[in-house]
N, C-alpha and C positions, 0 to 999 in steps of 0.2 A: 480828380486830383486830390490827393492826400498830402498834406504837408506834416512832416514829422520832425520838429526841431531837435537838434542834439542827439540824434539816434545813429547817424553814420550809415554808410551804404550797406554793410552787412546786416545791421539791426533792422534796416528798412526793408531789405529783401526778405528776412525772416518774418517780419510783421505782415508783408504782402502774401507771403507763403501760407501763413495762418488764415488769412482772409479767403484765400482760394480753397483751402481745406474746409473751412466753415461753410462756404457755399456748396461745395460738393456734398457735404453731409445733410444739406437741407432736403427735406421732402417737399416736393412742389406738386401736389395732386392736380393743380389746375392745368399743367402742361399736357398737351397730347402725347400719347405713347410714342416713344422714340426721340422726343425733344429733350434738350438739356440746356441749362443755363451754365456758362462757363465764365471764368474770370481770368483775363490776362492782365499783366502789369509790367511796366517799364519803370525802373527805379534809376534815379540820377541824384547826385548830391551837389549842392551849391558850392561853388568855388569863389572865394572873395574876389570882388571886383567884377565879376561877370554879370551880363545882363540876363533878365528873366528869359528873354527869347532864346539865348544859348542854353540855358538850363533846360528849358522845355523841349528844345530840339533833341538834346541828348536823351531825355526821358522818352520822347516820341520814338526815337530810333530803337531804344531798348524795347519799348512796347512792340513795335514792328517785328523785331526779332523773335519776341515771345509768340506772337501770332503765326509768324512763318514756321516756327518750330513745332506747332501743332496746337496752339491755343492752350487755355487753362494752365498757364505756367506764369513764372515770374523771371524776368531777365534784368540784370543790373547793367549799368552803363559799360560800354567796353573800355578796355585798357588804353586802346589807341587814341580815342578821344580824350582820355583823361591826360595823357601826356601832352596833347596839343593845347588843351585848355580853350580852344576857340571854336568848339562845335564842328570842326572839320572845315571851316572856312579859310 
């Protein structure tokens, strides 16, 4: 988990994309041939008054979408959950 205060969703997504790109650029000679390390991230922003569990659930849902979409990518929280503000509950 990375906490990025006062950065907003778009800024956090861009920061995570830079982390993914930096990982891809690393040369890791200790890995066997054909193996790679990837980074997937799910990004969500805190909404005033919500619990930590609701925030983490939205981030986890975004992370799951990133992994399903092929890994090594960043997904922001969905607009549907943003409008509800309750983590889909």
